[in-house]
Structures are given as structure tokens and as C-alpha cells.
C-alpha positions as CSV (number, residue, x, y, z in Angstrom):
1,X,0.0,0.0,0.0
2,X,2.9,2.4,0.7
3,X,4.0,2.1,-2.9
4,X,0.5,3.0,-4.2
5,X,0.5,6.0,-2.0
6,X,3.8,7.1,-3.3
7,X,3.0,6.6,-7.0
8,X,-0.4,8.3,-6.4
9,X,1.3,11.3,-4.9
10,X,3.8,11.5,-7.7
11,X,1.0,11.3,-10.3
12,X,-1.2,13.8,-8.5
13,X,1.7,16.2,-8.4
14,X,2.2,15.8,-12.1
15,X,-1.5,16.4,-12.8
16,X,-1.5,19.6,-10.6
17,X,1.7,20.9,-12.3
18,X,0.2,20.4,-15.7
19,X,-3.1,21.8,-14.7
20,X,-1.5,25.0,-13.3
21,X,0.0,25.7,-16.7
22,X,-3.1,24.8,-18.8
23,X,-5.4,27.6,-20.1
24,X,-7.8,26.4,-22.9
25,X,-9.8,29.6,-22.5
26,X,-6.9,31.9,-23.4
27,X,-7.2,34.1,-26.5
28,X,-4.0,32.6,-27.8
29,X,-5.3,29.0,-27.7
30,X,-8.8,29.9,-29.0
31,X,-7.3,31.6,-32.1
32,X,-5.1,28.7,-33.0
33,X,-6.1,26.6,-36.0
34,X,-6.8,23.1,-34.9
35,X,-7.6,19.9,-36.8
36,X,-11.1,18.7,-37.3
37,X,-10.3,15.5,-35.5
38,X,-9.3,17.2,-32.3
39,X,-11.5,15.9,-29.4
40,X,-13.8,18.4,-27.7
41,X,-12.4,20.2,-24.7
42,X,-14.3,18.1,-22.1
43,X,-12.7,14.9,-23.5
44,X,-9.3,15.8,-22.2
45,X,-10.0,15.7,-18.4
46,X,-12.3,12.7,-19.1
47,X,-9.3,10.9,-20.6
48,X,-6.5,12.1,-18.4
49,X,-8.3,11.3,-15.1
50,X,-8.4,7.6,-15.6
51,X,-5.0,7.6,-17.3
52,X,-3.4,9.2,-14.3
53,X,-5.1,6.7,-12.0
54,X,-3.8,3.9,-14.3
55,X,-0.3,5.2,-14.2
56,X,-0.4,5.3,-10.4
57,X,-1.8,1.8,-9.9
58,X,0.1,0.0,-12.6
59,X,3.4,1.5,-11.5
60,X,2.7,0.5,-8.0
61,X,2.0,-3.0,-9.1
62,X,5.2,-3.1,-11.1
63,X,7.4,-1.7,-8.4
64,X,5.9,-4.1,-5.8
65,X,6.5,-7.1,-8.1
66,X,10.1,-6.1,-8.8
67,X,10.7,-5.6,-5.1
68,X,9.1,-9.0,-4.2
69,X,11.2,-10.7,-6.9
70,X,14.4,-9.1,-5.5
71,X,15.0,-7.3,-8.8
72,X,16.3,-4.2,-7.0
73,X,18.3,-2.8,-9.9
74,X,15.3,-3.1,-12.2
75,X,13.1,-1.5,-9.6
76,X,15.5,1.5,-9.3
77,X,15.6,1.8,-13.1
78,X,11.8,1.7,-13.2
79,X,11.5,4.5,-10.6
80,X,13.9,6.7,-12.6
81,X,11.9,6.0,-15.8
82,X,8.7,6.8,-14.1
83,X,10.1,10.1,-12.7
84,X,11.3,11.1,-16.2
85,X,8.0,10.2,-17.7
86,X,6.0,12.2,-15.2
87,X,8.3,15.2,-15.6
88,X,7.8,15.0,-19.4
89,X,4.1,14.7,-18.9
90,X,3.8,17.9,-16.8
91,X,6.4,19.6,-19.0
92,X,4.3,19.5,-22.1
93,X,1.7,21.8,-20.6
94,X,4.3,24.3,-19.7
95,X,5.9,24.3,-23.2
96,X,2.5,24.4,-25.0
97,X,0.3,26.6,-22.8
98,X,2.7,28.9,-20.9
99,X,5.6,29.1,-23.3
100,X,3.3,29.0,-26.3
101,X,5.8,26.9,-28.3
102,X,3.7,24.3,-30.1
103,X,6.7,23.0,-32.1
104,X,8.8,22.5,-29.0
105,X,5.8,21.0,-27.2
106,X,5.3,18.6,-30.1
107,X,8.9,17.5,-30.0
108,X,8.7,17.0,-26.3
109,X,5.5,15.1,-26.7
110,X,7.2,12.7,-29.1
111,X,9.8,12.0,-26.4
112,X,6.9,11.6,-23.9
113,X,5.3,9.0,-26.2
114,X,8.6,7.0,-26.4
115,X,9.0,7.3,-22.7
116,X,5.4,6.1,-22.2
117,X,6.0,3.1,-24.5
118,X,9.1,2.3,-22.5
119,X,7.2,2.5,-19.3
120,X,4.6,0.0,-20.7
121,X,7.5,-2.3,-21.6
122,X,9.0,-2.0,-18.2
123,X,5.7,-2.6,-16.5
124,X,4.9,-5.6,-18.7
125,X,8.3,-7.2,-17.6
126,X,7.1,-6.9,-14.0
127,X,3.4,-7.8,-14.6
128,X,1.9,-8.6,-17.9
129,X,-1.5,-7.6,-16.8
130,X,-0.3,-4.2,-15.5
131,X,1.6,-3.6,-18.7
132,X,-1.6,-4.3,-20.8
133,X,-3.5,-1.9,-18.5
134,X,-1.0,0.8,-19.0
135,X,-0.9,0.5,-22.8
136,X,-3.7,3.1,-23.4
137,X,-1.4,5.7,-21.8
138,X,1.2,5.2,-24.5
139,X,-1.4,5.2,-27.2
140,X,-2.9,8.5,-25.9
141,X,0.6,10.0,-25.8
142,X,1.2,9.0,-29.4
143,X,-2.2,10.6,-30.3
144,X,-1.2,13.7,-28.4
145,X,2.0,13.9,-30.4
146,X,0.1,13.8,-33.6
147,X,-2.3,16.4,-32.4
148,X,0.4,18.7,-31.1
149,X,2.4,18.4,-34.3
150,X,-0.7,19.1,-36.4
151,X,-1.5,22.2,-34.4
152,X,2.1,23.4,-34.9
153,X,2.0,22.8,-38.6
154,X,-1.4,24.5,-39.0
155,X,-0.1,27.6,-37.2
156,X,3.5,27.7,-38.3
157,X,3.1,31.1,-40.0
158,X,1.4,32.7,-37.0
159,X,3.9,31.3,-34.5
160,X,7.1,32.8,-35.9
């Protein structure tokens, strides 16, 4: 249970850090050209809330399984990978919303997508079921990369 509390606290801190930077009502964001396939605004918290819970629970399962198996080096590497992933996760909001740098945010989101896929791989090595449960997070990050990149492309003239 202690591991779940720790992963939950880390994920909650990530969510808060990202939320502080996010401003979908800003004039800057409202005037950006967006693709027709962008989900409506309410979809984002509806997707991110369960994804954040998923990250906390599946990471706790993986960390506990690695500990129980005596795979301490792998556990330490998992913790580092999770910390990097959560920093990238929160960082996107700051790059996109606060810095207003869609190209930089898109590039960072691509790194986040790779990091998320790596986290799924690491989780699967510890627990196949937890890895499968975490897979939607990597898929959403890949979708977010495509969306961020498309917004950057559609607004390239107005962003320079």
C-alpha cells in the first residue's frame, strides 16, 4: 500500500503541475487553427483522469512485483523511468500553454510518447496484466504527439 500512496502522490503532483499551466480559455489558444479531428475540450479531463489513476496503480504493481522478486536494480531503473515520464508529462503543458511553443511541445510530446511506451515495456516485464492496462497511456501520448504536431503545422506562420 505504501508504494501505491507514493505513486499516487507523484502522479497527483504531475496532474497539478500540468493543470496549473493549462489555459484552454486563453485568447492565444482559442485563435489557433486546430484539426477537425481534435476531441472536444471536455474529452481531455475525461481521458486524463483515468489515465493518471492507471499510471499510479500499474506503476505501484510493477514496483511491488520487482521488489518482491528481488530485482532491485530493475526497480530502481523503473523508478527513474517513471520520474522522467512524469516530468515530461507535466512539462508538455508548460511548453505548450505557458511558453506558447507548439513545435517545442510537439517534439517534447514525441519524447513523452517514447517514454510512455518504454514505461509500458518495463511494466509488462514486471506484470503482464499491469503492462496491458498501461498501454492506453502510451497510445494517448502517441495521439497527443500527432495532435500537437498538427497544431504546430497548421499555425506555423502565426507562431514565428
